[in-house]
C-alpha positions as CSV (number, residue, x, y, z in Angstrom):
1,X,0.0,0.0,0.0
2,X,2.9,2.3,0.8
3,X,4.5,1.7,-2.6
4,X,1.1,2.6,-4.2
5,X,1.1,5.9,-2.2
6,X,4.6,6.7,-3.2
7,X,3.9,6.0,-6.8
8,X,0.7,8.1,-6.7
9,X,2.6,11.0,-5.1
10,X,5.3,10.8,-7.8
11,X,2.7,11.5,-10.5
12,X,2.1,14.9,-12.0
13,X,-1.2,16.7,-11.0
14,X,-2.8,15.9,-14.4
15,X,-1.9,12.2,-14.1
16,X,-3.2,12.2,-10.5
17,X,-6.6,13.4,-11.8
18,X,-6.6,10.8,-14.6
19,X,-5.8,8.0,-12.1
20,X,-8.3,9.3,-9.5
21,X,-11.0,9.7,-12.2
22,X,-10.3,6.2,-13.5
23,X,-10.4,4.7,-10.0
24,X,-13.7,6.4,-9.3
25,X,-15.1,5.1,-12.7
26,X,-14.0,1.5,-11.8
27,X,-15.6,1.7,-8.4
28,X,-18.8,3.1,-9.9
29,X,-18.8,0.4,-12.6
30,X,-18.3,-2.3,-9.9
31,X,-21.1,-0.9,-7.8
32,X,-23.4,-0.7,-10.9
33,X,-22.7,-4.3,-11.9
34,X,-23.2,-5.5,-8.3
35,X,-26.6,-3.7,-8.0
36,X,-27.7,-5.0,-11.4
37,X,-26.7,-8.5,-10.5
38,X,-28.5,-8.3,-7.1
39,X,-31.7,-6.8,-8.7
40,X,-31.7,-9.6,-11.4
41,X,-31.2,-12.2,-8.6
42,X,-34.1,-10.8,-6.6
43,X,-36.4,-10.6,-9.6
44,X,-35.6,-14.2,-10.5
45,X,-36.3,-15.4,-6.9
46,X,-39.5,-13.4,-6.9
47,X,-40.6,-15.1,-10.1
48,X,-39.8,-18.4,-8.6
49,X,-41.8,-17.7,-5.5
50,X,-44.7,-16.5,-7.6
51,X,-44.6,-19.7,-9.7
52,X,-44.5,-21.8,-6.5
53,X,-47.4,-20.0,-5.0
54,X,-49.4,-20.7,-8.2
55,X,-48.5,-24.3,-7.9
56,X,-49.6,-24.3,-4.3
57,X,-53.0,-22.7,-5.1
58,X,-53.6,-25.3,-7.9
59,X,-52.6,-28.2,-5.6
60,X,-55.0,-27.0,-2.9
61,X,-57.8,-26.7,-5.5
62,X,-57.1,-30.3,-6.6
63,X,-56.8,-31.8,-3.1
64,X,-60.5,-32.6,-2.7
65,X,-60.6,-34.1,-6.2
66,X,-57.6,-36.3,-5.4
67,X,-59.1,-37.3,-2.0
68,X,-62.4,-38.2,-3.6
69,X,-60.7,-40.3,-6.2
70,X,-58.5,-42.0,-3.6
71,X,-61.4,-42.9,-1.3
72,X,-63.9,-43.9,-4.0
73,X,-64.9,-47.5,-4.3
74,X,-64.7,-49.1,-7.8
75,X,-67.9,-49.0,-9.7
76,X,-67.4,-52.3,-11.4
77,X,-64.8,-54.9,-12.2
78,X,-63.9,-55.8,-15.8
79,X,-62.8,-59.2,-17.0
80,X,-60.4,-57.6,-19.5
81,X,-56.7,-58.1,-19.3
82,X,-54.8,-55.2,-17.7
83,X,-53.0,-54.4,-21.1
84,X,-56.3,-54.2,-23.0
85,X,-57.9,-52.2,-20.2
86,X,-55.0,-49.8,-20.0
87,X,-55.0,-49.2,-23.8
88,X,-58.8,-48.8,-24.0
89,X,-59.0,-46.3,-21.1
90,X,-56.0,-44.4,-22.3
91,X,-57.8,-43.9,-25.7
92,X,-60.9,-42.8,-23.9
93,X,-59.1,-40.2,-21.8
94,X,-56.9,-38.9,-24.6
95,X,-53.5,-40.0,-23.2
96,X,-53.0,-42.9,-25.6
97,X,-50.3,-41.0,-27.5
98,X,-48.3,-40.5,-24.3
99,X,-48.4,-44.3,-23.5
100,X,-45.0,-45.5,-24.5
101,X,-44.6,-48.7,-22.7
102,X,-46.5,-51.4,-20.8
103,X,-45.0,-54.4,-19.1
104,X,-47.2,-56.8,-17.2
105,X,-45.9,-57.9,-13.9
106,X,-47.8,-61.0,-13.0
107,X,-51.6,-61.5,-13.4
108,X,-52.8,-58.4,-11.5
109,X,-50.1,-55.8,-12.0
110,X,-48.6,-53.8,-14.8
111,X,-45.9,-51.2,-15.2
112,X,-46.8,-48.3,-17.4
113,X,-44.7,-45.4,-18.9
114,X,-46.2,-42.2,-20.1
115,X,-44.2,-39.5,-21.8
116,X,-45.2,-35.9,-22.5
117,X,-48.6,-36.5,-21.0
118,X,-51.0,-33.8,-19.6
119,X,-50.9,-34.0,-15.8
120,X,-54.6,-33.4,-15.4
121,X,-55.5,-36.1,-18.0
122,X,-53.2,-38.6,-16.2
123,X,-54.9,-37.8,-12.8
124,X,-58.3,-38.2,-14.4
125,X,-57.2,-41.5,-16.1
126,X,-55.9,-42.9,-12.8
127,X,-59.2,-41.8,-11.0
128,X,-61.2,-43.6,-13.7
129,X,-59.1,-46.7,-13.4
130,X,-59.7,-46.8,-9.7
131,X,-63.3,-45.8,-9.5
132,X,-64.6,-48.0,-12.4
133,X,-62.2,-50.9,-12.5
134,X,-60.6,-51.1,-9.0
135,X,-57.1,-50.6,-10.3
136,X,-54.9,-48.9,-7.8
137,X,-51.7,-47.0,-8.2
138,X,-49.1,-49.0,-6.3
139,X,-46.3,-46.6,-7.1
140,X,-45.9,-43.5,-9.2
141,X,-42.9,-41.4,-10.3
142,X,-43.8,-38.2,-12.1
143,X,-41.3,-35.8,-13.6
144,X,-42.0,-32.3,-14.8
145,X,-42.0,-32.1,-18.6
146,X,-40.8,-29.4,-21.0
147,X,-44.0,-27.4,-20.7
148,X,-46.3,-26.4,-17.8
149,X,-48.7,-29.2,-17.0
150,X,-46.8,-31.8,-19.0
151,X,-45.3,-34.8,-17.1
152,X,-43.4,-38.0,-17.7
153,X,-44.6,-40.8,-15.5
154,X,-43.7,-44.3,-14.5
155,X,-46.5,-46.1,-12.8
156,X,-47.2,-49.5,-11.3
157,X,-50.9,-50.3,-11.4
158,X,-52.4,-53.2,-9.6
159,X,-55.9,-54.7,-9.9
160,X,-57.3,-55.3,-6.5
161,X,-60.2,-54.5,-4.2
162,X,-60.3,-51.7,-1.7
163,X,-60.1,-52.9,1.9
């Protein structure tokens, strides 16, 4: 620091003004960039909070629908194989194009893969399967897709009676 002071004092008055002005410009530029970065970060976080709040409002609005579907008793049992039943109901609910894979796992269980499916349609389809055919979701893994409301899902569905 002392060497810097000696160097500065050794400059002519014009050079000192240029160095001082340049130093002030650098400090102002650094402060400007810091404030800009902070503002951008705050705006990004606010947008994230807003999106999460919208998700929460939607989830709360769907809670009763999900509870109703989970507690509903199946309206009737079908003698169709799970593969045929899954294909038919997927066609009825409009998610057949998203159905990419089915793998039976024994007589009463099937693993299903959906890609680029509308989340609301998937929930409605699962509700239909449970209410009308007694097919329960044994496990589900849903991943957010490229667009809002679009998911990729891996499901294990089991035919069985409610307790």
